[in-house]
N, C-alpha and C positions, 0 to 999 in steps of 0.2 A: 248114667249111659257109658258105653264103651268107645274107646277112642285109641287109634294107632298112633304109637309114639316112636320116635327116634330119642334112644338114650343117649348120654354124653360121651358113651364109646362107641356110639354109632348101631347099636343091637336096635332092632326092631322089635317093640314088645305091646302087648295091648294093655290099658289100664281101664279100670273103673273109676268116673268121676261123675261129677254134676253136670246136670245139663246147663248149655250157658245161658245167660240172663239176657235179657232183651229191653230195649226201651221203647218208648211212646210210638218211636217213629220207625221199629223195626218189626219183623217177625219170626217167631220161631219155627224152623222147618225140620220134618223127620227125613233124614238123608235116604234117598233111592240108590244113587250109586254115584262112584266116583272113580276118575280116570285117571292112569299110574303117568307119570311124565319123567323127562330127564331131569326136570327141574328138582324132582323129589330124589333122584339120584344124587344130586350134587349135596341137598339137604342132610342125606345120610353120610355122606363123606366128610361132612361138615367143611365144605369149601364153599358154600354161597355167601355171597355177599350181603353182608350188614346182618349175618349169623354168626355172632363170635361164640365159641363154646360156652360163655357164660350164660347165653339164652336157654341152653339145653338143662332139659330133655324139652322137647316141642313136639306139640300136635302137628302129625302131616295130612296133607292134601290138600289140593285146591282147583279141582276139575268136578265140582260134585254138581248134583240135582237133586233137590229137596222137594217136598211136599208142605207145604204150609198148614199147620196145626194151630197155630196162637196167633195173634195178630194185637200190636200195641195201639193205645186208645186214639191215636192220633194219624193212624194209617189210613190212605186213600185208594192206593192204589193196588192192594194185595186182598185176598180175601182166602178162607181157610179152603184147602182142596188146590190151589193153585200148584204146580207144578214150576220152579225157579232154578234158574241156573247160578252156578256160582256161590251158593251159601261157604260163610267163614264162620270160625270160632276164632274169636281175638283172646289174646292174653287177659287174665283175671285175678291176680294175685290174690283175691278174695274168695272168691267160688271156687277157683281150680287153682289152687296153692302149688307153689314149684313146678309148674308149666309155661314154657313159651308157646310160642304157635307159630308153625310153618303154614299157615291159613286152615288147619285145621278142618279141611272139608271131609276125611277119613273118620269122622264120628258120627256116633248114632243120632245125634241133633246138632244142628245148626242155625246159625242167623243170616237173614237178608234184610237190607235198606230197602226203604220203600222212597224211590227219586219223588212221588207225588207226594208225600208227606210234608208240611210245613216245618220243615229243619231252619232252625235260625242259623242265619248265613248260609242256608242252602245244604243240599244233600252232598252226602261224601262223595268222593269221585266212584267208588264202587259200584253205589246204586244204580249208575247208570249202564251197569253190564251183568246186573242181577236181574235178568229177563224172565217175564212167564212166558213158559213154552205154551202154544197152539197145542189142542186137545190131539191131534193128528201125528205129533211129534213122538216117538218112542221116549220115555225119559231115561233110560238105561243107557242106550245108545247116543241120547243127546250131550252127553257128558263130552262126547268128540267134536259137540258145536264150538266148545270151550278152545279147543287147538284151532279150528277152522275161521273161528273169528281174530283170533289172534294173527294168524298168518295172513289173512286178508287185509287188515288193518297196517300191518307192517308193510305189504305190497304196496297200499296205497301211500304210507310214511315215506319208504324209500323212492318212491317216483317211478317206478317201472313201468314203460311203456309197451304196447304191440313191437314197436319197430326195434327194441333192446335186444342184446343177445344175453344171456347169462348162462355161468357156471355154476353149477348147485353141489356141494358138498356134504355127503350126507343123504341117504336113502333110505331113513328111517322115518318113523309117521309125521315129523315136521317136514323132512326134505321131500316127501312125496306128496305133502300137501301143497307145499309152495310149488312143484310141478303142476300139480293138477289144477291150481288156481291159476296160475300164469299162463297155462295152456287156455283154459274158461275165458282170459280177458284178452286173448287174441296174441299171446307172446309165442313167435313160430322157432326163434333160436335157442334151444332148452338143453344144456348139455348135461348131462349127470355122471357124477363121481362117486364110487365107493369102492369098497375090497371084497365085498361079498357078491357073486354072480348071480345069485337070487335075488339079491337086492335091485340089480340092475336090470334084471328083466321085468320086474315090477314096476322099475322108474319108466320103462318104455309104454307100460300101459297108461300111466299117468301122464303122458304129455311127452317124456323127454323125446328129442330127436337125434340125441348123439349119445352114445355110452361110452364111458371109459374107467375101467379098473384101474384105479389110483396103485393098487400094489403090483400090477405086472407090467404098467405103461409108465413111460416119461410123459407125465399129464401136461406140461407146458409144451413141450413137441407136440402132442397131439391137439390140442387147442389152438396152436399157432399155425397147424396143416389146414383146419376149420376155419379160423380167423385169423390169417396173417398178421392183422392190425393190432388183435387183442379184442377182447370181448368188452361192454358196457360194464358188467357185473358179476363179481364172484361173490356167491352167497354163501356163508358159513351155515348150513343147517347142523352139523354135527357138534358145536360147541367147543371147537378146538384152536387155542390161540395160533397154532402151527398154520392153519389155513389161511391166517393175514398174511403171512410171508409168501405164501405160496402163492396167494392170489397174486403178488406184486408182480409176479412175471407173468402173467395172464390178461392184466386188464389194459384197455388201451389208453390212450393220452385222455386226462380226465375222467377216467374208468373209478368205479367204486368198489372196493371189497364192504361187502355186508354182513355185519354179525348179529346173528339172532340169537338172544337169550345172555345170560350171565357166565363168562367163562371161569373155571375154576381157580384160575390166578388172576389178580387184580393189578398185574403189569404185563405187557406187554413189548418186546423190543421187536421194531420194524427195523427189516432189511430192504430199503427201498431201492438198492440197486439196479435189479432186474427191470424197474417200472421205468415207464416216461417220467419225464418233467412234472406233470400234474395229476394229482391222483388224491381220492380220498379214501378215508376209512369210516364207516358209521356203525355204530354200537345203538341196539334198539335191546336194552337189556332188562325192562319192564314196559310193556304196552300200556297205553292210557286206556283206562276202563271206558272212558267215556267214548273212544274210540272203538273199541272193542264192540260195544254195544250198537254204534253207528253200523258195523259193518254184519249185525244180526240179519236184516231184511235180504241181504245180498244171498248170506248163504242159505237160507230157509228157502228162497227163490229157485236158486239151482237146485237142493234138493227135491223140490217139488216138481221140477220141470224133469228130473230124470239126469240132467246131467252130471250130478253129484250123488252118487250114491255110498252113504253111511258105512254101510257094512264092508265095504271095499277098504277101509282104514280099520278095522277093528281085527284081531286074531285073536283075542284071548279073554275069557270071562271067569271072574274068582268069587266066592263069597267072600264075605267080610272074615268069616273062621277061618280063612286060606289068605288072610292078606299078608301074614309072617311069609311064608311060601311064596307066594306070589313075586312079593319085592325081590326074594332072593333067586328067582327066576328071571326077574328083568336085571339085577345086578350081573348074573351071569350070561344076558343078552340073549336069552332062550324064548322072548316075545318078540316075534318079529315086526308086528304092527302095534297097534293101541290094544293094553290091556285094561278091563274095567273089573272093578271090586263093585258088588253089589251087597245091599243091605236087606 
């Protein structure tokens, strides 16, 4: 099979490798599509926590959907033909020598785990997010559901409530999803910050009640005009450690700066002089897969009701043959929303 690989020097190439092996509690899937993500950029830059250069080259991709083509002998909850979210290709020195894994979903074949199989000691956490899609859901666009579920599970973890005020930094696919979902959950005071006017205009359509161009305005002055006592939450949806410090001057007493995803640097120096005496910084670097799975039903309910249009979050489609070019566009910030690679 073909798989997209990040080399040790950061180049993106395609390797021809063996299909992944699977055990009696797993199934083999043929990949249908995979979303492109900011996590991929950090892996390409070799700055993602837990991925030292020694594990490279690595197979890329983690927002996949695949169709089950083979099942293990003890599988109970999966059958051939099922479309399943979040397949992975794990490292396998014997079968895939010389390759590490950045989850490996940008491969022609991948593996899913069956949570209903009789795993000794219980199924792995990832199994509870490897959800079978209903037939009415487009399996290509459904790669976006991975981001949707991560965001909703994070909102629940952070504890954001309808009466809260939130400043969101970054209006890319993740930031827009946060704005949309908080709006759907009844949050009325939503401030969007970005440096690009076109992204701020999008944010207005996704539920933002106030827009601030952080390149042209004094963000602290603008936020304090709106909320003199500060806001409940500042959310970093851009993955920038600098936002932690910027947020210190925006939150109210006992407010929180919320950081989604893994920063490129594993150390953050916090200047809390602009803040009140009591504050929190909360990192959610890796959402728990069981919590992602639990968010699935609400996401699909919003989609079916028409409150959530998945197409609104997708801007580009590429074939796997265009994957190297596609990632260059992502690195060059030429993909406005979500990019999806199809097989």
